[in-house]
The first five atom37 places (N, CA, C, CB, O) and aatype in JSON, in Angstrom:
{
  "aatype": [12, 2, 7, 11, 3, 18, 1, 5, 7, 14, 13, 6, 14, 15, 6, 10, 16, 19, 6, 5, 16, 1, 5, 16, 1, 7, 6, 9, 13, 9, 1, 7, 9, 1, 11, 12, 2, 5, 6, 15, 5, 6, 1, 13, 2, 16, 15, 13, 3, 16, 0, 6, 6, 6, 5, 5, 9, 6, 9, 10, 5, 3, 13, 5, 3, 7, 6, 19, 2, 10, 11, 7, 9, 15, 15, 3, 0, 13, 13, 7, 10, 10, 1, 6, 16, 16, 10, 6, 7, 19, 18, 15, 3, 14, 10, 18, 7, 7, 2, 1, 2, 12, 6, 7, 17, 11, 12, 11, 6, 13, 14, 7, 15, 19, 0, 14, 18, 16, 3, 9, 19, 6, 5, 6, 6, 13, 19, 16, 12, 6, 14, 9, 15, 10, 16, 3, 18, 5, 5, 11, 15],
  "atom_mask": [
    [1, 1, 1, 1, 1],
    [1, 1, 1, 1, 1],
    [1, 1, 1, 0, 1],
    [1, 1, 1, 1, 1],
    [1, 1, 1, 1, 1],
    [1, 1, 1, 1, 1],
    [1, 1, 1, 1, 1],
    [1, 1, 1, 1, 1],
    [1, 1, 1, 0, 1],
    [1, 1, 1, 1, 1],
    [1, 1, 1, 1, 1],
    [1, 1, 1, 1, 1],
    [1, 1, 1, 1, 1],
    [1, 1, 1, 1, 1],
    [1, 1, 1, 1, 1],
    [1, 1, 1, 1, 1],
    [1, 1, 1, 1, 1],
    [1, 1, 1, 1, 1],
    [1, 1, 1, 1, 1],
    [1, 1, 1, 1, 1],
    [1, 1, 1, 1, 1],
    [1, 1, 1, 1, 1],
    [1, 1, 1, 1, 1],
    [1, 1, 1, 1, 1],
    [1, 1, 1, 1, 1],
    [1, 1, 1, 0, 1],
    [1, 1, 1, 1, 1],
    [1, 1, 1, 1, 1],
    [1, 1, 1, 1, 1],
    [1, 1, 1, 1, 1],
    [1, 1, 1, 1, 1],
    [1, 1, 1, 0, 1],
    [1, 1, 1, 1, 1],
    [1, 1, 1, 1, 1],
    [1, 1, 1, 1, 1],
    [1, 1, 1, 1, 1],
    [1, 1, 1, 1, 1],
    [1, 1, 1, 1, 1],
    [1, 1, 1, 1, 1],
    [1, 1, 1, 1, 1],
    [1, 1, 1, 1, 1],
    [1, 1, 1, 1, 1],
    [1, 1, 1, 1, 1],
    [1, 1, 1, 1, 1],
    [1, 1, 1, 1, 1],
    [1, 1, 1, 1, 1],
    [1, 1, 1, 1, 1],
    [1, 1, 1, 1, 1],
    [1, 1, 1, 1, 1],
    [1, 1, 1, 1, 1],
    [1, 1, 1, 1, 1],
    [1, 1, 1, 1, 1],
    [1, 1, 1, 1, 1],
    [1, 1, 1, 1, 1],
    [1, 1, 1, 1, 1],
    [1, 1, 1, 1, 1],
    [1, 1, 1, 1, 1],
    [1, 1, 1, 1, 1],
    [1, 1, 1, 1, 1],
    [1, 1, 1, 1, 1],
    [1, 1, 1, 1, 1],
    [1, 1, 1, 1, 1],
    [1, 1, 1, 1, 1],
    [1, 1, 1, 1, 1],
    [1, 1, 1, 1, 1],
    [1, 1, 1, 0, 1],
    [1, 1, 1, 1, 1],
    [1, 1, 1, 1, 1],
    [1, 1, 1, 1, 1],
    [1, 1, 1, 1, 1],
    [1, 1, 1, 1, 1],
    [1, 1, 1, 0, 1],
    [1, 1, 1, 1, 1],
    [1, 1, 1, 1, 1],
    [1, 1, 1, 1, 1],
    [1, 1, 1, 1, 1],
    [1, 1, 1, 1, 1],
    [1, 1, 1, 1, 1],
    [1, 1, 1, 1, 1],
    [1, 1, 1, 0, 1],
    [1, 1, 1, 1, 1],
    [1, 1, 1, 1, 1],
    [1, 1, 1, 1, 1],
    [1, 1, 1, 1, 1],
    [1, 1, 1, 1, 1],
    [1, 1, 1, 1, 1],
    [1, 1, 1, 1, 1],
    [1, 1, 1, 1, 1],
    [1, 1, 1, 0, 1],
    [1, 1, 1, 1, 1],
    [1, 1, 1, 1, 1],
    [1, 1, 1, 1, 1],
    [1, 1, 1, 1, 1],
    [1, 1, 1, 1, 1],
    [1, 1, 1, 1, 1],
    [1, 1, 1, 1, 1],
    [1, 1, 1, 0, 1],
    [1, 1, 1, 0, 1],
    [1, 1, 1, 1, 1],
    [1, 1, 1, 1, 1],
    [1, 1, 1, 1, 1],
    [1, 1, 1, 1, 1],
    [1, 1, 1, 1, 1],
    [1, 1, 1, 0, 1],
    [1, 1, 1, 1, 1],
    [1, 1, 1, 1, 1],
    [1, 1, 1, 1, 1],
    [1, 1, 1, 1, 1],
    [1, 1, 1, 1, 1],
    [1, 1, 1, 1, 1],
    [1, 1, 1, 1, 1],
    [1, 1, 1, 0, 1],
    [1, 1, 1, 1, 1],
    [1, 1, 1, 1, 1],
    [1, 1, 1, 1, 1],
    [1, 1, 1, 1, 1],
    [1, 1, 1, 1, 1],
    [1, 1, 1, 1, 1],
    [1, 1, 1, 1, 1],
    [1, 1, 1, 1, 1],
    [1, 1, 1, 1, 1],
    [1, 1, 1, 1, 1],
    [1, 1, 1, 1, 1],
    [1, 1, 1, 1, 1],
    [1, 1, 1, 1, 1],
    [1, 1, 1, 1, 1],
    [1, 1, 1, 1, 1],
    [1, 1, 1, 1, 1],
    [1, 1, 1, 1, 1],
    [1, 1, 1, 1, 1],
    [1, 1, 1, 1, 1],
    [1, 1, 1, 1, 1],
    [1, 1, 1, 1, 1],
    [1, 1, 1, 1, 1],
    [1, 1, 1, 1, 1],
    [1, 1, 1, 1, 1],
    [1, 1, 1, 1, 1],
    [1, 1, 1, 1, 1],
    [1, 1, 1, 1, 1],
    [1, 1, 1, 1, 1],
    [1, 1, 1, 1, 1]
  ],
  "atom_positions": [
    [[-6.47, -3.0, 11.68], [-5.26, -3.1, 11.32], [-4.55, -2.28, 12.37], [-5.06, -2.72, 9.93], [-3.32, -2.3, 12.34]],
    [[-5.15, -1.58, 13.28], [-4.47, -0.96, 14.52], [-4.81, -1.95, 15.66], [-5.04, 0.62, 14.87], [-4.97, -1.32, 16.7]],
    [[-4.93, -2.94, 15.79], [-5.31, -3.84, 17.06], [-4.15, -3.99, 17.78], [0.0, 0.0, 0.0], [-4.31, -4.0, 19.0]],
    [[-2.88, -4.12, 17.34], [-1.62, -4.46, 17.88], [-0.97, -3.03, 18.39], [-0.71, -5.26, 16.74], [-0.02, -3.04, 19.17]],
    [[-1.48, -1.94, 17.95], [-0.43, -0.9, 18.29], [0.16, -0.64, 19.77], [-0.99, 0.33, 17.89], [-0.53, -0.96, 20.74]],
    [[0.9, -0.29, 19.87], [1.42, 0.12, 21.16], [2.05, 1.0, 21.1], [2.06, -0.63, 21.81], [2.96, 0.96, 20.26]],
    [[1.92, 2.06, 21.82], [2.62, 3.24, 21.64], [3.25, 3.98, 22.9], [1.72, 4.09, 20.99], [3.49, 5.18, 22.95]],
    [[3.48, 3.01, 23.97], [3.99, 3.41, 25.27], [5.43, 2.87, 25.26], [3.1, 2.84, 26.52], [5.46, 1.75, 24.76]],
    [[6.58, 3.33, 25.64], [7.76, 2.87, 25.86], [8.12, 1.93, 26.7], [0.0, 0.0, 0.0], [7.04, 1.43, 27.01]],
    [[9.19, 1.18, 27.44], [10.5, 1.62, 26.24], [10.24, 0.71, 25.48], [12.22, 1.59, 26.6], [9.59, -0.31, 25.71]],
    [[11.07, 1.28, 23.85], [11.19, 0.65, 22.74], [12.52, 0.49, 22.32], [10.49, 1.21, 21.86], [13.3, 1.44, 22.29]],
    [[12.81, -0.6, 22.01], [14.24, -1.35, 21.37], [14.45, -0.42, 20.03], [14.0, -3.31, 20.87], [13.55, -0.41, 19.2]],
    [[15.37, 0.17, 19.86], [15.56, 0.87, 18.79], [15.83, -0.11, 17.73], [16.58, 1.85, 18.96], [15.61, 0.31, 16.6]],
    [[16.2, -1.16, 17.8], [16.68, -2.09, 16.76], [15.37, -3.19, 16.42], [18.15, -2.91, 17.37], [15.48, -4.06, 15.55]],
    [[14.19, -3.02, 17.22], [13.0, -3.76, 17.01], [12.01, -2.75, 16.66], [12.58, -4.61, 18.2], [10.89, -3.24, 16.49]],
    [[12.07, -1.44, 16.5], [10.83, -0.67, 15.78], [9.93, -1.04, 14.74], [11.24, 0.34, 15.27], [10.08, -0.96, 13.52]],
    [[9.09, -1.4, 15.34], [7.95, -1.75, 14.22], [6.96, -0.91, 14.19], [7.29, -3.03, 14.35], [6.85, 0.02, 14.99]],
    [[6.06, -1.19, 13.18], [5.06, -0.46, 12.92], [4.01, -0.29, 14.13], [4.53, -1.0, 11.76], [3.57, 0.8, 14.51]],
    [[3.75, -1.29, 14.57], [3.18, -1.46, 15.93], [3.6, -1.09, 17.4], [3.07, -2.59, 16.0], [3.1, -1.08, 18.52]],
    [[4.62, -0.84, 16.86], [5.64, -0.54, 18.73], [6.65, 0.5, 18.58], [6.84, -2.11, 19.44], [7.85, 0.45, 18.85]],
    [[5.84, 1.65, 18.0], [6.58, 2.61, 17.95], [5.77, 3.84, 18.34], [7.19, 2.64, 16.72], [4.55, 3.66, 18.33]],
    [[6.3, 5.36, 18.77], [5.28, 6.26, 19.37], [4.48, 7.03, 18.02], [6.11, 7.43, 20.48], [3.45, 7.7, 18.11]],
    [[5.18, 6.78, 16.87], [4.92, 7.5, 15.67], [3.39, 6.96, 15.24], [6.15, 7.19, 14.48], [3.31, 5.74, 15.4]],
    [[2.42, 7.44, 14.85], [1.28, 7.29, 14.21], [1.49, 6.89, 12.65], [0.54, 8.55, 14.4], [2.45, 7.34, 12.02]],
    [[0.52, 6.0, 12.03], [1.1, 5.7, 10.69], [1.35, 6.76, 9.55], [0.28, 4.77, 10.13], [2.13, 6.61, 8.6]],
    [[0.32, 8.19, 9.89], [0.65, 9.3, 9.37], [2.13, 9.84, 9.32], [0.0, 0.0, 0.0], [2.76, 10.04, 8.28]],
    [[2.52, 10.02, 10.49], [4.11, 10.75, 11.05], [4.86, 9.2, 10.23], [4.44, 11.0, 13.56], [5.68, 9.49, 9.36]],
    [[4.66, 7.92, 10.43], [5.37, 6.97, 9.6], [5.67, 7.42, 7.91], [4.46, 5.64, 9.68], [6.75, 7.35, 7.34]],
    [[4.61, 7.81, 7.46], [4.47, 7.88, 6.0], [5.22, 9.12, 5.75], [2.94, 7.91, 5.44], [5.96, 9.37, 4.8]],
    [[4.87, 9.95, 6.9], [5.5, 11.64, 6.05], [7.02, 11.37, 6.26], [4.97, 13.57, 7.06], [7.74, 11.71, 5.32]],
    [[7.54, 10.89, 7.2], [8.86, 10.48, 7.71], [9.34, 9.36, 6.54], [8.73, 9.8, 9.38], [10.47, 9.53, 6.09]],
    [[8.74, 8.5, 6.13], [9.23, 7.62, 5.23], [9.34, 8.35, 4.0], [0.0, 0.0, 0.0], [10.4, 8.2, 3.41]],
    [[8.37, 9.2, 3.42], [8.09, 9.61, 2.07], [9.36, 10.52, 1.96], [6.55, 10.37, 1.82], [10.18, 10.5, 1.05]],
    [[9.36, 11.48, 3.31], [10.67, 12.26, 3.43], [11.87, 11.78, 2.93], [10.96, 12.51, 4.69], [12.42, 12.31, 1.96]],
    [[12.41, 10.67, 3.6], [13.63, 10.18, 3.81], [13.71, 9.61, 1.97], [13.68, 8.9, 5.3], [14.78, 9.59, 1.36]],
    [[12.45, 9.22, 1.38], [12.79, 8.5, 0.31], [13.21, 9.68, -0.94], [11.49, 7.46, -0.04], [13.96, 9.43, -1.89]],
    [[12.58, 10.91, -0.71], [12.88, 12.03, -1.71], [14.31, 12.57, -1.17], [11.6, 13.3, -1.72], [15.03, 13.23, -1.91]],
    [[14.7, 12.26, 0.19], [16.21, 12.7, 0.69], [17.04, 11.76, 0.12], [16.49, 12.72, 2.32], [18.05, 12.28, -0.35]],
    [[16.98, 10.52, -0.01], [17.53, 9.56, -0.63], [17.76, 10.0, -2.19], [16.7, 8.35, -0.41], [18.88, 10.11, -2.69]],
    [[16.92, 10.15, -2.67], [16.71, 10.44, -4.1], [17.66, 11.42, -4.57], [15.34, 10.91, -4.38], [18.39, 11.21, -5.54]],
    [[17.64, 12.51, -3.88], [18.16, 13.62, -4.0], [19.8, 13.47, -3.84], [17.47, 14.5, -3.05], [20.62, 13.62, -4.74]],
    [[20.02, 13.17, -2.57], [21.55, 12.71, -2.56], [22.31, 11.67, -3.62], [21.72, 12.08, -1.27], [23.49, 11.81, -3.94]],
    [[21.62, 10.8, -4.01], [22.02, 9.69, -4.5], [22.08, 10.06, -6.07], [21.1, 8.5, -4.05], [23.06, 9.76, -6.75]],
    [[20.77, 10.85, -6.67], [20.38, 10.95, -7.94], [20.1, 12.66, -8.44], [19.08, 9.99, -8.01], [19.73, 13.01, -9.56]],
    [[20.31, 13.27, -7.65], [19.87, 14.78, -7.64], [18.46, 15.3, -8.11], [20.81, 15.48, -8.5], [18.22, 16.37, -8.68]],
    [[17.61, 14.36, -7.76], [16.1, 14.48, -8.21], [15.22, 13.97, -7.01], [15.77, 13.52, -9.63], [15.54, 13.23, -6.08]],
    [[14.22, 14.47, -7.24], [13.25, 13.8, -6.41], [13.04, 12.35, -6.5], [12.09, 14.34, -6.63], [13.66, 11.53, -7.18]],
    [[12.17, 12.18, -5.78], [12.09, 10.45, -5.96], [11.01, 10.17, -7.02], [11.58, 9.55, -4.42], [11.13, 9.16, -7.72]],
    [[10.0, 11.0, -7.19], [8.88, 10.89, -8.21], [9.11, 11.38, -9.36], [7.77, 11.45, -7.86], [8.17, 11.38, -10.15]],
    [[10.39, 11.94, -9.78], [11.01, 12.31, -10.87], [12.07, 11.22, -11.66], [11.67, 13.5, -10.43], [12.35, 11.13, -12.85]],
    [[12.57, 10.35, -10.39], [14.04, 9.56, -10.75], [13.32, 8.54, -11.52], [15.13, 8.85, -9.36], [12.17, 8.18, -11.3]],
    [[14.29, 8.04, -12.62], [13.94, 6.73, -13.39], [13.69, 5.73, -12.27], [15.18, 6.2, -14.45], [13.99, 5.64, -11.08]],
    [[12.94, 4.92, -13.27], [12.23, 3.62, -12.66], [13.64, 2.81, -11.85], [11.38, 2.49, -14.15], [13.73, 2.77, -10.63]],
    [[14.4, 2.34, -12.53], [15.71, 1.92, -12.05], [15.97, 2.36, -10.62], [16.78, 2.47, -12.95], [16.08, 1.58, -9.67]],
    [[16.06, 3.94, -10.55], [16.64, 4.7, -9.17], [15.7, 4.28, -8.35], [16.77, 6.39, -9.11], [16.15, 3.73, -7.34]],
    [[14.1, 4.37, -8.46], [13.46, 4.34, -7.48], [13.08, 2.74, -7.08], [12.39, 5.25, -7.73], [12.38, 2.54, -6.08]],
    [[13.57, 1.64, -7.89], [13.82, 0.51, -7.68], [14.91, 0.25, -6.51], [14.11, 0.05, -8.88], [14.79, -0.51, -5.55]],
    [[16.03, 1.09, -6.85], [17.44, 0.92, -5.77], [16.77, 1.43, -4.7], [19.04, 1.86, -6.07], [16.71, 0.62, -3.78]],
    [[16.3, 2.33, -4.52], [15.63, 3.04, -3.27], [14.86, 2.31, -2.44], [14.78, 4.07, -3.61], [14.94, 2.19, -1.21]],
    [[13.9, 1.69, -3.43], [12.51, 0.89, -2.51], [13.69, -0.35, -2.1], [10.61, 0.12, -3.77], [13.85, -0.5, -0.89]],
    [[14.4, -1.1, -2.9], [14.91, -2.29, -2.41], [16.03, -1.97, -1.03], [15.64, -3.03, -3.74], [16.22, -2.74, -0.1]],
    [[16.58, -0.81, -1.19], [17.5, -0.41, -0.04], [16.22, -0.31, 1.55], [18.42, 1.48, -0.6], [16.39, -0.67, 2.72]],
    [[15.26, 0.21, 0.98], [14.28, 0.37, 2.23], [13.71, -0.98, 2.6], [13.0, 1.4, 1.92], [13.3, -1.05, 3.76]],
    [[13.57, -2.35, 1.7], [13.1, -3.13, 1.93], [14.03, -3.87, 2.83], [12.65, -3.55, 0.96], [13.59, -4.29, 3.9]],
    [[15.34, -4.08, 2.46], [16.16, -4.43, 3.06], [16.91, -4.06, 4.35], [16.62, -4.47, 2.38], [17.98, -4.55, 4.72]],
    [[16.08, -3.01, 5.07], [16.94, -2.07, 6.18], [17.62, -1.44, 6.24], [0.0, 0.0, 0.0], [18.02, -0.93, 7.28]],
    [[18.04, -1.22, 5.07], [19.6, -0.59, 4.8], [19.78, 1.06, 4.74], [20.15, -1.16, 3.23], [20.77, 1.69, 4.37]],
    [[18.43, 1.59, 5.26], [18.11, 2.98, 5.22], [18.07, 3.47, 6.77], [16.68, 3.22, 4.41], [17.27, 3.03, 7.59]],
    [[18.9, 4.31, 6.99], [18.41, 4.98, 8.8], [17.08, 5.89, 8.55], [19.91, 6.34, 9.7], [16.81, 6.85, 7.84]],
    [[16.42, 5.13, 9.45], [15.01, 6.09, 9.55], [14.82, 6.48, 10.99], [13.52, 5.25, 9.04], [15.11, 5.71, 11.91]],
    [[14.37, 7.59, 11.16], [14.26, 7.72, 12.69], [13.01, 6.98, 12.98], [14.19, 9.28, 13.26], [12.17, 6.73, 12.11]],
    [[12.9, 6.6, 14.34], [11.74, 5.83, 15.16], [11.34, 4.55, 14.56], [0.0, 0.0, 0.0], [10.62, 3.81, 15.25]],
    [[11.7, 4.17, 13.37], [11.43, 3.11, 12.71], [12.1, 2.48, 11.92], [10.67, 3.24, 12.24], [12.61, 3.27, 11.12]],
    [[12.46, 1.17, 11.67], [13.13, 0.62, 10.74], [12.56, 0.95, 9.14], [13.11, -0.8, 11.13], [11.38, 1.07, 8.83]],
    [[13.67, 1.05, 8.25], [13.33, 1.17, 7.14], [12.23, -0.35, 6.19], [14.78, 1.53, 6.66], [11.31, -0.39, 5.37]],
    [[12.98, -1.2, 6.86], [12.13, -2.16, 6.25], [10.71, -2.35, 6.88], [12.82, -3.43, 6.27], [9.9, -3.0, 6.22]],
    [[10.31, -1.82, 8.13], [8.94, -1.58, 8.54], [8.02, -0.73, 7.69], [8.97, -1.0, 9.78], [6.94, -0.93, 7.14]],
    [[8.95, 0.41, 7.8], [8.25, 1.33, 6.96], [7.82, 1.05, 5.48], [9.01, 2.4, 6.93], [6.77, 1.55, 5.07]],
    [[8.68, 0.16, 4.57], [8.7, -0.46, 3.53], [7.2, -1.3, 3.48], [10.02, -1.27, 3.52], [6.27, -1.26, 2.67]],
    [[7.41, -2.07, 4.7], [6.06, -3.37, 4.61], [4.88, -2.51, 4.86], [0.0, 0.0, 0.0], [3.93, -2.92, 4.21]],
    [[4.56, -1.32, 5.66], [3.72, -0.42, 5.58], [3.2, -0.06, 4.01], [4.34, 0.64, 6.29], [2.17, -0.44, 3.45]],
    [[4.25, 0.76, 3.52], [3.88, 1.34, 2.26], [3.45, 0.46, 1.47], [4.81, 2.01, 1.63], [2.44, 0.87, 0.9]],
    [[3.86, -1.02, 1.05], [3.31, -2.04, 0.49], [2.37, -2.26, 1.06], [3.91, -2.99, 0.36], [1.83, -2.82, 0.11]],
    [[1.63, -2.33, 1.85], [0.74, -3.15, 2.27], [-0.52, -2.23, 2.0], [1.01, -3.66, 3.74], [-1.5, -2.66, 1.39]],
    [[-0.44, -1.04, 2.45], [-1.2, 0.05, 2.03], [-1.55, 0.57, 0.67], [-0.7, 0.9, 2.54], [-2.63, 1.1, 0.38]],
    [[-0.62, 0.39, -0.07], [-0.73, 0.29, -1.24], [-1.64, -0.64, -2.1], [0.27, 0.16, -1.46], [-2.54, -0.16, -2.8]],
    [[-1.39, -2.02, -2.01], [-2.32, -2.83, -2.42], [-3.47, -2.77, -1.83], [-1.97, -3.92, -2.41], [-4.36, -3.25, -2.54]],
    [[-3.92, -2.3, -0.6], [-5.1, -2.42, -0.17], [-5.9, -1.29, -1.19], [-5.14, -2.21, 1.47], [-6.99, -1.54, -1.71]],
    [[-5.27, -0.19, -1.36], [-5.67, 1.16, -2.51], [-5.73, 0.29, -3.57], [0.0, 0.0, 0.0], [-6.89, 0.27, -3.96]],
    [[-5.06, -0.42, -4.2], [-5.2, -0.82, -5.23], [-6.26, -1.59, -5.65], [-4.32, -1.24, -5.41], [-6.96, -1.43, -6.66]],
    [[-6.36, -2.59, -4.66], [-7.53, -3.58, -4.68], [-8.43, -3.47, -3.97], [-7.3, -4.69, -4.47], [-9.17, -4.45, -4.09]],
    [[-8.96, -2.44, -2.94], [-9.92, -2.29, -2.39], [-11.45, -1.83, -3.17], [-9.41, -1.53, -1.53], [-11.48, -1.55, -4.37]],
    [[-12.18, -1.8, -2.65], [-13.41, -1.49, -3.28], [-13.7, 0.18, -3.37], [-14.54, -2.26, -2.44], [-13.68, 0.91, -2.38]],
    [[-13.95, 0.64, -4.7], [-13.91, 2.0, -4.55], [-14.71, 2.76, -3.69], [-14.08, 2.44, -5.58], [-14.41, 3.93, -3.48]],
    [[-15.87, 2.16, -3.08], [-16.46, 2.65, -1.99], [-15.38, 3.16, -1.11], [-17.31, 1.67, -1.37], [-15.53, 4.3, -0.66]],
    [[-14.36, 2.52, -0.82], [-13.6, 3.13, 0.42], [-12.43, 4.04, 0.0], [-12.98, 1.95, 1.37], [-11.44, 4.32, 0.68]],
    [[-12.72, 4.48, -1.33], [-11.6, 5.86, -1.57], [-10.41, 5.34, -2.74], [0.0, 0.0, 0.0], [-9.86, 6.2, -3.43]],
    [[-10.08, 4.02, -2.88], [-8.65, 3.54, -3.58], [-9.23, 3.23, -4.93], [0.0, 0.0, 0.0], [-10.33, 3.73, -5.19]],
    [[-8.62, 2.45, -5.84], [-8.88, 1.48, -7.11], [-10.1, 2.46, -7.88], [-9.54, -0.39, -6.56], [-11.22, 2.09, -8.25]],
    [[-9.72, 3.29, -7.95], [-10.57, 4.23, -9.12], [-10.89, 3.74, -9.91], [-10.12, 5.2, -9.78], [-10.11, 2.87, -10.28]],
    [[-11.88, 3.86, -10.53], [-12.56, 3.15, -11.73], [-12.58, 1.73, -11.96], [-12.04, 3.6, -12.84], [-12.89, 1.18, -13.01]],
    [[-12.17, 1.1, -10.69], [-11.76, -0.24, -10.49], [-10.73, -0.98, -11.5], [-12.96, -0.95, -10.46], [-10.79, -2.11, -11.99]],
    [[-9.79, 0.02, -11.64], [-8.52, -0.42, -12.65], [-7.87, -1.46, -12.29], [-7.45, 0.53, -12.81], [-7.53, -2.35, -13.07]],
    [[-7.57, -1.44, -10.71], [-6.97, -2.36, -10.04], [-7.66, -3.87, -10.22], [0.0, 0.0, 0.0], [-6.91, -4.84, -10.35]],
    [[-8.99, -4.05, -10.22], [-9.81, -5.26, -10.34], [-9.71, -5.86, -11.76], [-11.28, -4.94, -10.0], [-9.7, -7.06, -12.03]],
    [[-9.61, -4.62, -12.82], [-9.96, -4.67, -14.1], [-8.46, -5.36, -14.56], [-10.46, -3.13, -14.77], [-8.38, -6.24, -15.42]],
    [[-7.29, -4.78, -13.79], [-6.06, -5.36, -14.46], [-5.98, -7.12, -14.05], [-4.57, -4.41, -13.83], [-5.39, -8.01, -14.64]],
    [[-6.68, -7.16, -13.04], [-6.51, -9.04, -12.5], [-7.69, -9.5, -12.54], [-5.97, -9.48, -10.82], [-8.03, -10.28, -11.66]],
    [[-8.76, -9.08, -13.72], [-9.83, -9.45, -14.03], [-10.77, -10.07, -13.06], [-9.61, -10.09, -14.9], [-11.24, -11.19, -13.23]],
    [[-11.05, -9.23, -11.93], [-11.67, -9.7, -10.61], [-13.03, -8.83, -11.02], [-10.71, -9.25, -8.94], [-13.22, -7.71, -11.5]],
    [[-13.71, -9.7, -10.67], [-15.25, -9.06, -11.21], [-15.98, -8.11, -9.87], [-16.53, -10.63, -11.67], [-17.11, -7.61, -9.87]],
    [[-15.18, -8.08, -9.03], [-15.64, -7.22, -7.64], [-16.97, -7.96, -6.78], [0.0, 0.0, 0.0], [-17.05, -9.11, -6.36]],
    [[-17.77, -7.04, -6.73], [-18.92, -7.17, -5.7], [-20.2, -7.89, -6.39], [-19.36, -5.63, -5.12], [-21.32, -7.39, -6.41]],
    [[-19.9, -8.96, -6.86], [-20.76, -9.7, -7.97], [-21.69, -10.75, -6.91], [-19.61, -10.7, -9.3], [-21.15, -11.69, -6.32]],
    [[-23.29, -10.4, -6.75], [-23.92, -11.09, -5.7], [-24.08, -12.68, -6.04], [-25.32, -10.39, -5.44], [-23.91, -13.63, -5.27]],
    [[-24.47, -12.71, -7.53], [-24.66, -14.75, -7.37], [-23.84, -14.86, -8.67], [-26.77, -15.78, -7.58], [-23.87, -14.1, -9.63]],
    [[-23.19, -15.81, -8.51], [-22.68, -16.89, -9.77], [-23.15, -17.57, -10.05], [-21.81, -17.55, -9.85], [-22.47, -18.22, -10.85]],
    [[-24.27, -18.07, -9.86], [-25.31, -19.05, -10.24], [-25.21, -19.47, -11.43], [-26.55, -18.64, -10.12], [-25.09, -20.69, -11.52]],
    [[-25.23, -18.89, -12.37], [-25.49, -18.83, -13.92], [-24.23, -19.04, -14.41], [-26.11, -17.47, -14.52], [-24.3, -19.55, -15.53]],
    [[-22.91, -18.84, -13.97], [-21.61, -19.23, -14.52], [-20.73, -20.11, -13.76], [-20.9, -18.12, -14.77], [-19.62, -20.38, -14.21]],
    [[-21.17, -20.63, -12.55], [-20.41, -21.39, -11.63], [-19.94, -22.62, -12.37], [-21.22, -21.74, -10.37], [-18.76, -22.97, -12.39]],
    [[-20.81, -23.2, -12.93], [-20.43, -24.55, -13.28], [-19.83, -24.25, -14.93], [-21.91, -25.72, -13.13], [-19.6, -25.18, -15.7]],
    [[-19.67, -23.12, -15.23], [-19.01, -23.28, -17.0], [-17.71, -23.72, -16.72], [-18.85, -21.68, -18.1], [-17.13, -23.58, -15.65]],
    [[-17.15, -24.43, -18.02], [-16.13, -24.96, -18.2], [-15.24, -23.64, -18.66], [-16.31, -26.16, -19.13], [-14.09, -23.75, -18.23]],
    [[-15.4, -22.66, -19.24], [-14.39, -21.55, -19.43], [-14.32, -20.63, -18.6], [-14.49, -20.92, -20.5], [-15.28, -20.42, -17.85]],
    [[-13.31, -19.95, -18.56], [-12.99, -18.64, -17.82], [-14.1, -17.44, -18.23], [-11.38, -18.14, -18.24], [-14.12, -17.02, -19.39]],
    [[-14.93, -16.98, -17.29], [-15.81, -16.04, -17.87], [-15.4, -14.78, -17.35], [-17.24, -16.31, -17.6], [-15.4, -14.58, -16.13]],
    [[-14.96, -13.7, -18.39], [-14.76, -12.29, -18.11], [-15.79, -11.28, -17.6], [-14.35, -11.8, -19.2], [-16.73, -11.02, -18.35]],
    [[-15.72, -10.74, -16.5], [-16.9, -10.0, -16.44], [-16.7, -8.43, -16.03], [-17.81, -10.72, -15.46], [-15.75, -8.18, -15.29]],
    [[-17.32, -7.65, -16.34], [-17.21, -5.93, -16.12], [-17.04, -5.67, -14.42], [-18.91, -5.01, -16.76], [-18.03, -5.74, -13.69]],
    [[-15.95, -5.43, -13.99], [-15.99, -5.43, -12.3], [-17.86, -4.35, -11.58], [-13.94, -4.2, -11.7], [-18.56, -3.52, -12.15]],
    [[-17.93, -4.91, -10.37], [-19.17, -4.34, -9.99], [-18.63, -3.75, -8.57], [-20.51, -5.48, -9.93], [-18.18, -4.59, -7.79]],
    [[-18.62, -2.58, -8.22], [-18.51, -1.95, -6.53], [-19.46, -2.07, -5.91], [-18.27, -0.55, -6.25], [-20.47, -2.25, -6.58]],
    [[-19.57, -2.06, -5.03], [-20.28, -2.14, -3.65], [-21.53, -0.96, -4.03], [-19.07, -1.66, -2.13], [-22.74, -0.99, -3.78]],
    [[-20.88, -0.17, -4.57], [-21.61, 1.6, -4.72], [-22.4, 1.1, -5.95], [-20.29, 3.33, -5.17], [-23.47, 1.7, -5.95]],
    [[-22.33, 0.39, -6.82], [-23.27, -0.12, -8.01], [-24.78, -0.63, -7.15], [-22.38, -1.65, -9.0], [-25.89, -0.51, -7.66]],
    [[-24.55, -1.16, -5.89], [-25.78, -1.63, -5.24], [-26.52, -0.59, -4.51], [-25.49, -2.7, -4.32], [-27.64, -0.78, -4.05]],
    [[-25.85, 0.56, -4.42], [-26.39, 1.79, -3.69], [-27.75, 2.29, -4.34], [-25.28, 3.01, -3.73], [-27.95, 2.29, -5.56]],
    [[-28.65, 2.71, -3.39], [-29.53, 3.37, -4.2], [-29.16, 4.98, -4.65], [-30.83, 3.28, -3.44], [-28.78, 5.7, -3.73]],
    [[-29.24, 5.55, -5.93], [-28.79, 7.06, -6.12], [-29.92, 7.72, -5.76], [-28.31, 7.53, -7.58], [-31.07, 7.46, -6.14]],
    [[-29.52, 8.71, -4.92], [-30.72, 9.76, -4.76], [-30.88, 10.9, -5.47], [-30.77, 10.26, -3.57], [-31.84, 11.64, -5.26]]
  ]
}
């Protein structure tokens, strides 16, 4: 994920992306989330996490559209990073720290890390399976 990162200047302020900024991803998240809270406080007099769903959507839409001034990176680049890492967390194997209790997989009816499908591959009907994590294959000590 960090293979294209380049943190040496000069940088074009109008073209600041996740890969072309002095900031680390952690710094980008801190700045972006603080700015989301600031926008929510200014617009709705409440923090982002306690704002109404429609208010949160409005703020996120403005970030996605690049309409929020964010220091060191464009707000649409921050939004893209936020979206990408959220999806990675929701749909990754729980072994990596996200997707607690495989809830993301259950929502999508994804079976996870099933080793063989030989007994069901030729069935005509959709087969619902309980998800299996890579941790289910590890020996417990």
